C-alpha positions in Angstrom: 54.9 17.6 -83.6 51.4 17.8 -81.8 51.2 19.4 -78.9 47.7 18.3 -77.5 48.6 14.5 -77.8 47.2 12.6 -75.0 46.8 16.0 -72.8 43.0 15.8 -73.0 43.0 12.5 -71.4 45.7 13.5 -69.0 43.8 16.5 -67.9 40.3 14.7 -66.9 41.9 12.2 -64.9 41.1 12.1 -61.6 43.6 11.4 -59.3 43.4 7.9 -58.5 43.7 6.9 -62.1 46.7 9.2 -62.9 48.9 7.7 -60.7 47.3 5.0 -58.3 50.6 4.0 -56.7 50.9 8.1 -55.6 47.5 8.5 -54.7 47.2 5.6 -52.4 50.8 6.9 -51.1 49.3 10.3 -50.5 45.8 9.1 -49.2 48.1 6.9 -46.7 49.6 10.2 -45.6 46.4 12.3 -45.3 45.4 9.5 -42.8 48.3 9.4 -41.0 48.1 13.1 -40.1 44.6 13.3 -39.9 44.8 12.1 -35.7 47.3 15.4 -35.8 44.8 17.5 -37.5 41.8 16.2 -35.0 44.5 17.2 -32.2 44.5 20.6 -33.4 41.1 20.9 -34.0 40.5 19.9 -30.4 43.2 22.8 -29.2 41.1 25.4 -31.0 37.9 24.8 -29.6 39.4 24.6 -26.4 41.1 28.1 -27.2 37.6 29.0 -28.5 35.9 28.4 -25.7 38.2 30.2 -23.1 38.1 32.9 -25.1 33.6 32.6 -24.4 34.3 32.8 -21.1 36.4 35.3 -20.7 34.0 37.8 -23.0 31.1 36.7 -21.5 32.6 36.9 -17.9 33.4 40.4 -19.0 30.2 41.5 -20.0 28.8 40.1 -16.7 26.9 37.2 -18.2 27.1 33.4 -17.9 27.6 30.2 -20.8 24.1 29.7 -22.7 22.4 26.6 -24.2 23.0 29.1 -27.5 26.7 29.8 -27.4 27.4 26.1 -26.6 25.4 25.2 -29.5 27.3 27.6 -31.9 30.2 26.1 -30.7 29.6 22.5 -30.9 28.1 22.9 -34.6 31.1 24.9 -35.4 33.4 22.2 -34.2 30.8 19.5 -36.0 31.7 21.4 -39.3 35.2 21.3 -38.9 35.3 17.4 -38.3 33.8 16.8 -40.8 36.3 19.2 -43.2 38.7 17.0 -41.4 37.7 13.7 -41.9 36.5 14.3 -45.8 39.5 16.5 -46.6 40.4 14.2 -49.5 37.3 13.6 -50.4 36.9 17.3 -50.5 40.0 17.6 -52.6 38.8 15.4 -55.2 35.3 17.0 -55.6 37.2 19.8 -56.2 39.4 18.2 -59.4 35.8 16.7 -60.2 34.0 20.1 -60.6 36.9 21.8 -63.0 37.4 18.1 -64.8 33.8 18.5 -65.9 34.5 22.0 -67.3 37.6 20.8 -69.0 35.1 18.4 -70.4 32.7 21.4 -71.3 35.1 23.0 -73.0 36.7 20.8 -75.0 33.4 19.3 -76.3 32.9 22.8 -77.6 36.1 23.6 -79.4 38.6 22.0 -81.9 42.1 21.4 -79.7 44.7 19.5 -82.6 47.5 22.1 -82.5 50.4 21.1 -84.6 53.9 23.1 -84.2 55.0 24.4 -87.9 57.7 22.8 -89.6 61.0 24.4 -89.4 61.1 25.9 -93.0 64.2 25.4 -95.5 65.9 28.3 -97.4 64.6 29.2 -100.5 66.9 32.0 -102.0 70.9 31.7 -102.5 73.0 32.9 -99.2 76.4 33.3 -98.9 78.7 31.6 -96.8 77.9 34.0 -94.2 74.2 34.2 -94.1 74.2 30.4 -94.0 75.8 30.0 -90.7 73.2 33.0 -89.5 70.2 30.8 -91.1 71.8 27.4 -89.4 71.6 29.2 -86.2 68.4 30.6 -86.2 67.1 27.4 -87.4 68.6 25.4 -84.9 67.0 27.5 -82.2 64.1 27.3 -83.7 64.2 23.5 -83.8 65.3 23.8 -80.2 62.3 25.9 -79.0 60.1 23.8 -81.1 60.9 20.7 -79.1 60.5 22.3 -75.9 57.1 23.3 -76.9 55.9 20.1 -77.8 57.0 19.0 -74.2 55.7 22.0 -72.0 52.2 20.9 -72.3 53.4 17.7 -70.8 55.5 19.1 -68.7 52.7 21.4 -67.1 50.5 18.2 -66.5 53.2 16.7 -64.7 53.6 19.7 -62.5 50.3 20.3 -62.1 49.5 16.5 -60.9 52.6 16.4 -58.3 50.8 19.9 -57.1 47.7 18.3 -56.7 48.8 15.2 -55.0 50.6 17.4 -52.4 47.4 19.6 -51.6 45.3 16.4 -51.4 48.0 14.7 -48.7 48.2 18.2 -46.1 44.6 18.3 -47.0 43.4 17.1 -43.4 46.1 20.2 -41.6 45.4 22.5 -43.9 41.6 22.4 -43.9 41.3 22.6 -39.4 42.2 26.1 -39.5 39.0 27.1 -40.4 38.0 26.5 -36.8 40.1 29.1 -35.2 38.6 33.0 -36.8 41.9 34.4 -37.1 43.4 31.6 -39.6 40.3 30.4 -41.2 42.0 32.4 -44.2 44.6 29.7 -44.6 41.9 27.3 -45.3 39.8 29.1 -47.7 43.4 30.1 -49.2 44.5 26.6 -49.2 41.0 25.9 -51.3 41.1 29.0 -53.7 44.6 27.6 -55.0 44.1 24.0 -55.5 40.5 25.4 -57.2 43.1 27.5 -59.1 45.2 24.8 -60.0 42.5 22.4 -61.2 41.0 25.5 -63.2 44.7 25.4 -64.8 43.5 22.0 -67.0 40.7 23.9 -68.4 43.1 27.0 -69.4 45.4 25.0 -71.3 42.6 23.5 -73.3 41.7 27.2 -74.2 44.4 28.3 -75.1 45.2 25.4 -77.0 41.8 25.7 -78.9 42.1 29.6 -79.5 46.1 30.1 -80.2 46.1 28.7 -84.1 43.0 30.6 -84.7 45.2 33.6 -83.2 48.2 33.1 -85.8 46.2 32.6 -88.6 44.5 36.0 -88.6 47.1 37.6 -86.0 49.6 40.4 -88.0 51.9 40.0 -85.3 53.0 36.6 -86.6 53.0 38.1 -90.4 56.2 39.6 -90.9 55.9 41.6 -94.4 59.7 40.6 -96.0 58.7 41.8 -99.4 61.3 44.1 -100.8 63.9 42.3 -98.8 66.6 39.9 -100.1 66.2 36.6 -100.2 67.7 36.1 -96.8 66.1 38.1 -94.6 63.0 36.7 -96.9 63.6 32.9 -95.9 65.4 34.5 -92.1 61.9 36.5 -91.2 59.9 32.9 -92.1 61.8 31.2 -89.4 62.0 34.3 -86.7 57.7 33.8 -87.3 58.0 30.3 -86.7 60.4 31.1 -83.2 57.9 33.8 -82.3 54.9 31.6 -82.2 56.4 28.8 -80.6 57.5 31.2 -77.7 54.3 32.9 -77.5 52.5 29.3 -77.1 55.1 28.3 -74.3 54.7 31.8 -72.4 51.0 31.2 -72.3 51.1 28.0 -71.3 53.5 28.8 -68.8 51.4 31.2 -67.8 48.0 29.2 -67.6 48.4 28.1 -63.8 48.5 31.8 -63.1 46.3 32.9 -64.8 43.7 30.2 -62.8 45.0 31.8 -59.6 44.4 34.6 -60.4 40.5 34.0 -61.4 39.9 32.0 -57.8 41.5 34.7 -56.0 44.3 32.9 -54.9 47.4 34.7 -56.4 
């Protein structure tokens, strides 16, 4: 089974194209909560204005045009962030989509899972039972490994739609000095989710090369009985599939660590 089937096209689709109905719904949600975000923004401005007044009074000074200008500029910047929060999310995704396209243009991606091997040696009744159990387990893991890419793309898309819907509320915290890290962390996390698409393509590109040359997947069964030779081949297939599953599932955590969001 080809693990990479349709993955690249799904990973490089913008949110509007991946599922237009869900995107329209999340955009409507973002629009609806934008008003609340602007109310919160106004409250932050009033709080900061009060804090500035109190600080200046304690220092025996007065409000100057420079102080007002600084506050107004900060408000305008936060207002723009709130109004164009959905576009900001789409822009971040666009950047990492281009990164994925560049990577895909310079690597070969087309990994197919190994076929479950058939026994080549005579086995007794007990050995046949053990071998059947291992091949059954190998087949189940192989099926799961083939689906895991599609599962991760789906989970990644759901997360990005949620981030997009809540964008106005999350970016408004940039106005508040104490809560600015919340907005920065939110953007880093979204960037990490977007970067995951590039890492999935990289993993599927380098994994076939590793398993062809790495001794970890080369079990030396010379000198063993025919049963253990056949069993060793099955175990090697199971090992390859499990490592691929772990690498793909770990891709988002790795991407977030790269973006400093883990």
